[in-house]
C-alpha positions in Angstrom: -2.0 29.8 -5.1 -2.8 31.9 -8.2 -2.0 31.0 -11.8 -1.4 33.6 -14.5 -3.0 32.1 -17.6 -2.9 35.5 -19.3 0.9 35.4 -19.4 2.0 35.2 -23.0 4.7 32.5 -23.5 6.7 32.8 -26.8 6.7 29.2 -28.1 8.2 29.9 -31.5 11.4 27.9 -32.3 10.9 25.8 -29.2 10.3 22.5 -31.0 6.6 23.1 -30.5 4.5 21.3 -33.2 1.7 23.8 -32.6 3.7 26.8 -33.4 6.7 25.5 -35.5 4.8 23.1 -37.8 2.0 25.5 -38.6 3.2 26.1 -42.2 3.6 22.4 -42.9 0.4 21.3 -41.3 -1.9 24.3 -42.0 -0.4 26.2 -44.9 0.1 29.3 -42.7 3.6 30.5 -43.2 3.2 34.1 -42.2 5.6 35.1 -39.4 2.7 36.4 -37.4 0.5 33.3 -37.8 -1.7 32.2 -34.9 -1.9 28.5 -34.3 -5.4 27.3 -33.3 -5.1 23.7 -34.7 -3.4 20.9 -32.8 -4.8 20.2 -29.3 -2.3 21.6 -26.9 -2.6 24.6 -24.7 -0.4 27.7 -24.5 -0.3 27.8 -20.7 2.5 26.9 -18.4 2.0 23.4 -16.8 1.3 23.0 -13.1 4.2 24.0 -10.8 4.3 20.5 -9.4 5.3 19.3 -12.9 7.9 22.0 -13.4 9.5 21.3 -10.0 9.9 17.5 -10.5 11.3 18.0 -14.0 13.7 20.7 -12.8 14.9 18.3 -10.1 15.5 15.6 -12.6 17.4 17.9 -15.0 19.6 19.2 -12.1 20.3 15.6 -11.0 21.5 15.1 -14.6 21.4 11.3 -14.5 18.5 10.3 -16.8 18.5 6.5 -16.7 15.8 4.0 -17.2 12.5 4.5 -15.4 12.1 2.0 -12.5 8.6 1.1 -11.6 5.1 2.3 -12.5 3.5 1.3 -9.2 3.3 4.9 -7.9 2.2 6.2 -11.3 -0.6 3.6 -11.5 -1.7 4.5 -7.9 -1.7 8.2 -8.7 -3.9 7.5 -11.8 -6.3 5.4 -9.8 -6.6 8.0 -7.1 -7.2 10.8 -9.6 -10.1 9.1 -11.4 -11.6 8.1 -8.1 -11.4 11.7 -6.8 -12.5 13.5 -10.0 -15.0 11.0 -11.4 -16.0 8.6 -8.7 -14.5 5.7 -10.6 -12.9 3.1 -8.4 -10.2 1.1 -10.2 -7.4 -1.2 -9.2 -3.9 0.1 -10.1 -3.2 -3.3 -11.6 -5.9 -2.7 -14.2 -3.8 0.1 -15.7 -1.3 -0.4 -18.6 1.0 2.6 -19.4 1.5 3.3 -23.1 3.3 5.9 -25.2 0.2 8.1 -25.5 -3.4 7.3 -26.2 -3.3 7.0 -30.0 -0.5 4.5 -29.8 -2.4 2.7 -27.0 -5.5 2.5 -29.3 -3.3 1.1 -32.0 -1.8 -1.5 -29.7 -5.3 -2.5 -28.5 -6.4 -3.0 -32.1 -3.4 -5.2 -32.7 -4.1 -7.2 -29.6 -7.9 -7.7 -30.1 -8.6 -7.5 -33.8 -7.1 -8.8 -37.1 -6.1 -7.0 -40.3 -9.1 -6.4 -42.5 -11.5 -6.1 -39.5 -13.8 -3.2 -39.3 -13.6 -0.6 -36.6 -16.8 1.5 -35.9 -16.4 5.2 -35.4 -19.2 7.8 -35.0 -18.3 10.6 -37.4 -17.2 13.3 -37.5 -14.6 12.1 -34.9 -11.0 12.7 -33.8 -8.9 12.4 -37.0 -6.2 10.2 -35.4 -8.8 7.4 -35.2 -8.8 7.1 -39.0 -5.0 7.3 -39.2 -4.3 4.6 -36.6 -7.0 2.3 -37.9 -5.7 2.4 -41.5 -2.1 2.3 -40.4 -2.9 -1.0 -38.7 -4.5 -2.4 -41.8 -8.0 -2.3 -40.3 -10.9 -0.6 -42.0 -12.7 2.4 -40.6 -16.5 2.1 -40.6 -18.0 5.6 -40.2 -21.4 6.0 -38.8 -22.6 9.6 -39.3 -24.1 11.2 -36.2 -27.4 13.1 -36.1 -27.9 16.3 -34.3 -30.4 17.0 -31.5 -30.8 20.5 -30.0 -27.6 21.5 -31.8 -25.5 18.7 -30.4 -24.4 15.4 -31.8 -26.2 12.1 -31.1 -25.0 8.6 -31.9 -27.3 6.9 -34.4 -27.5 3.3 -33.1 -30.4 2.5 -35.5 -28.3 3.3 -38.5 -25.4 1.3 -37.0 -27.8 -1.7 -36.5 -28.9 -1.5 -40.1 -25.4 -1.2 -41.6 -23.1 -3.1 -39.2 -20.5 -4.9 -41.4 -19.9 -8.6 -40.9 -16.3 -8.1 -39.9 -17.0 -5.3 -37.3 -15.0 -6.2 -34.2 -14.6 -3.0 -32.2 -16.2 0.4 -31.5 -14.1 3.5 -30.8 -16.0 6.0 -28.6 -14.7 9.5 -28.1 -16.0 10.5 -24.6 -16.2 13.5 -24.3 -16.5 13.9 -28.0 -13.8 15.5 -30.1 -14.5 17.7 -32.1 -18.1 18.3 -31.1 -17.5 18.8 -27.4 -20.4 16.5 -26.4 -20.5 14.9 -23.0 -22.6 11.8 -23.4 -25.4 10.9 -21.1 -25.0 7.7 -19.1 -28.1 6.3 -20.9 -26.5 6.9 -24.3 -23.3 5.1 -23.3 -25.3 2.3 -21.8 -27.3 1.9 -25.0 -24.1 1.7 -27.0 -22.7 -0.9 -24.6 -25.8 -3.0 -25.0 -25.4 -2.9 -28.7 -21.7 -3.9 -28.4 -22.6 -6.9 -26.2 -25.4 -8.0 -28.5 -23.0 -7.9 -31.5 -19.8 -9.2 -29.8 -17.9 -5.9 -30.2 -15.1 -4.6 -28.0 -15.7 -1.1 -26.8 -12.7 1.2 -26.6 -13.6 4.5 -24.8 -11.2 7.4 -25.4 -11.7 9.6 -22.3 -8.6 11.8 -22.7 -10.7 15.0 -22.4 -12.6 13.7 -19.3 -11.3 16.4 -17.0 -12.0 19.3 -19.3 -15.8 19.6 -18.7 -17.8 22.8 -18.2 -20.5 23.7 -15.7 -23.8 22.0 -16.5 -22.3 18.8 -17.7 -20.8 15.8 -15.9 -18.6 13.2 -17.5 -19.5 9.7 -16.6 -16.8 7.1 -17.2 -18.0 4.4 -19.5 -17.3 1.7 -16.9 -19.8 3.4 -14.5 -22.4 4.3 -17.1 -22.4 0.7 -18.5 -21.1 -1.8 -16.0 -22.5 -4.6 -18.2 -19.7 -4.0 -20.7 -16.7 -4.0 -18.4 -15.4 -7.4 -19.6 -15.3 -6.1 -23.2 -14.2 -2.5 -22.4 -10.9 -0.7 -22.6 -10.9 2.9 -21.3 -8.1 5.3 -22.3 -7.2 8.1 -19.9 -4.2 10.4 -19.5 -2.9 13.4 -17.7 -1.5 14.9 -20.9 -4.5 16.8 -22.2 -5.6 17.9 -18.8 -2.3 19.4 -17.7 -0.8 20.5 -21.1 1.7 17.7 -21.2 1.1 16.3 -24.7 4.8 16.1 -25.4 5.2 13.6 -22.6 3.5 11.0 -24.7 2.2 8.9 -21.8 -1.3 7.3 -21.6 -3.1 4.7 -19.6 -5.3 1.8 -20.8 -7.7 0.6 -18.2 -9.4 -2.8 -18.3 -10.7 -5.0 -15.4 -10.7 -8.1 -17.7 -7.3 -9.9 -17.1 -7.5 -11.7 -20.4 -7.9 -8.5 -22.4 -5.1 -6.9 -20.3 -2.8 -9.8 -20.9 -3.3 -9.5 -24.7 -2.7 -5.8 -24.6 0.4 -6.0 -22.4 1.7 -8.7 -24.8 1.5 -6.3 -27.7 3.2 -3.6 -25.6 6.0 -6.0 -24.8 6.3 -7.2 -28.4 6.7 -3.6 -29.6 9.5 -3.1 -27.1 7.5 -0.5 -25.2 7.6 -2.0 -21.7 10.1 0.5 -20.4 8.2 3.9 -20.2 9.7 7.3 -20.8 11.2 8.6 -17.6 10.3 12.2 -18.1 6.8 11.5 -19.2 6.1 9.2 -16.3 7.3 11.5 -13.5 5.7 14.5 -15.1 2.2 12.9 -15.4 2.4 11.4 -11.9 3.3 14.8 -10.5 0.4 16.4 -12.3 -2.1 13.9 -10.9 -0.7 14.3 -7.4 -0.1 18.1 -7.4 -2.0 19.7 -10.2 -5.6 19.8 -9.0 -5.6 23.4 -7.8 -4.1 24.4 -11.2 -6.9 22.5 -13.1 -9.6 24.1 -10.9 -8.2 27.5 -11.8 -7.8 26.6 -15.5 -11.4 25.5 -16.1 -13.1 28.9 -15.5 -10.5 30.5 -17.7 -11.2 28.1 -20.5 -14.9 28.5 -19.9 -14.6 32.3 -20.3 -12.6 31.8 -23.5 -15.3 29.4 -24.8 -18.1 31.8 -24.2 -16.1 34.7 -25.6 -15.2 32.8 -28.7 -18.7 31.6 -29.4 -20.2 35.1 -29.0 -17.6 36.8 -31.1 -17.2 34.3 -34.0 -20.9 34.9 -34.8 -20.2 38.6 -35.0 -16.9 38.3 -36.8 -18.2 35.8 -39.4 -21.9 36.3 -40.2 -23.5 33.0 -40.8 -20.9 31.0 -38.8 -22.0 29.2 -35.6 -20.2 27.2 -33.0 -21.6 23.9 -31.8 -22.4 24.3 -28.0 -19.5 22.7 -26.2 -19.8 20.8 -23.0 -16.2 19.8 -22.8 -12.7 20.2 -24.4 -11.1 23.5 -25.5 -11.8 22.9 -29.2 -14.5 25.0 -30.8 -16.3 23.3 -33.7 -17.6 25.9 -36.1 -20.1 25.4 -38.9 -19.5 27.8 -41.9 -22.4 26.6 -44.0 -24.5 29.7 -43.1 -21.9 32.0 -44.6 -22.9 30.8 -48.1 -19.2 30.5 -49.0 -17.6 27.5 -50.7 -15.2 25.6 -48.4 -12.2 26.7 -50.5 -13.3 30.3 -50.0 -13.7 30.4 -46.2 -10.6 28.3 -45.7 -8.6 30.8 -47.8 -9.9 33.7 -45.7 -9.0 31.9 -42.5 -5.5 30.7 -43.4 -4.3 33.3 -45.8 -6.1 36.5 -44.9 -6.5 36.0 -41.2 -3.3 33.9 -41.0 -4.7 31.4 -38.5 -3.8 27.8 -38.5 -6.8 25.6 -37.9 -8.0 22.0 -38.3 -10.2 21.6 -41.4 -13.4 19.7 -40.9 -12.9 17.0 -43.5 -10.1 15.6 -41.4 -12.7 14.4 -39.0 -14.6 12.3 -41.6 -18.1 12.4 -43.0 -20.2 15.3 -41.6 -17.2 17.7 -41.2 -17.2 19.1 -44.7 -18.2 22.7 -43.9 -16.8 22.8 -40.4 -13.6 24.1 -38.9 -12.0 23.3 -35.5 -10.4 26.1 -33.5 -8.3 25.6 -30.4 -9.1 28.4 -27.9 -6.8 27.2 -25.1 -4.6 30.2 -25.4 -4.2 33.6 -23.8 -7.0 36.1 -24.3 -4.5 38.3 -26.1 -4.2 35.7 -28.9 -7.9 34.9 -28.9 -8.9 38.5 -29.4 -6.2 39.0 -32.1 -7.6 35.9 -34.0 -11.2 37.1 -33.7 -10.2 40.6 -35.0 -8.4 39.1 -38.0 -11.4 36.9 -38.7 -13.7 39.9 -38.6 -11.4 41.7 -41.2 -11.2 38.6 -43.4 -15.0 38.2 -43.6 -15.9 41.9 -43.4 -17.6 41.9 -46.8 -20.3 39.6 -45.5 -21.6 42.2 -43.0 
């Protein structure tokens, strides 16, 4: 089976946040604006997903979802097949997405006022969900080694707050695209054990890894931490199903799972969304060939973007990505103030992006670009950037 990732799909006025909220979120209100901000893809989902949703629509009886047993089994089989991680289906708790799942986990395992450790810059929703739950984010700036991020455990050891109760790990990392080595994860796990910290590992990008890197689930890299570990996985990023809002929290510790499930029930979330559950199960069961075809397309986009952004914007450089479809670009070398290069991107080039400061300390001169789109749009965006920064050449 072949998949046409070059087929341009008009997503304007389709309730797409990426396309229809660009003016509100990014300040790009031009009718020809190109959205490269929020992390969803512009590609059609796997046929297996479309088929099951079509059947549900044609049946036209959209009642409550029955049982998640098959969904849990599909998730367990997927992570075993793709990542060599053997889990029991009973270890899995469905939630309305990963961000809400992290929030529910914080509610279950920490108290208001507790400190949540985040290695920054990091996925901006971490800060939002921490603060919304009346916890405090404790940013630990990362260092760089050979152009890629590295967790600074020495700094964390020197500065760990008394009320630190949890660490949020982004694995693979967003926005830096880093795939952590097993030894790095294990060292973090040892630190968490020594300091009585729960480790929450957000592995939503685990399937979007490029040649030369291998994602190792935290549970495999650091088996010593499994009793204090919650791993977040989902089909939504992998298969372009973000609107399904379905995630999975995995923990082998029954006491942790009992507390998390109690929070899910207390929030009235024990009955999952029918459409999201059947779509994500269908993706895990029937989307593998689609993913195997997608990854080389994304890899070609990654290499093309990295090569061309350096030509289009003299002084800009992309952090070498090992995973995700989110280019992390440093504009420091342009010599421009942040307000200047942001104006050129959003107003002159008319491109909606995610500004670096959203991701916390260390992101001040950076910009995140989503390149999971058709090559047509990618080339158009790069051409506009070249025009917007032409005076630097």
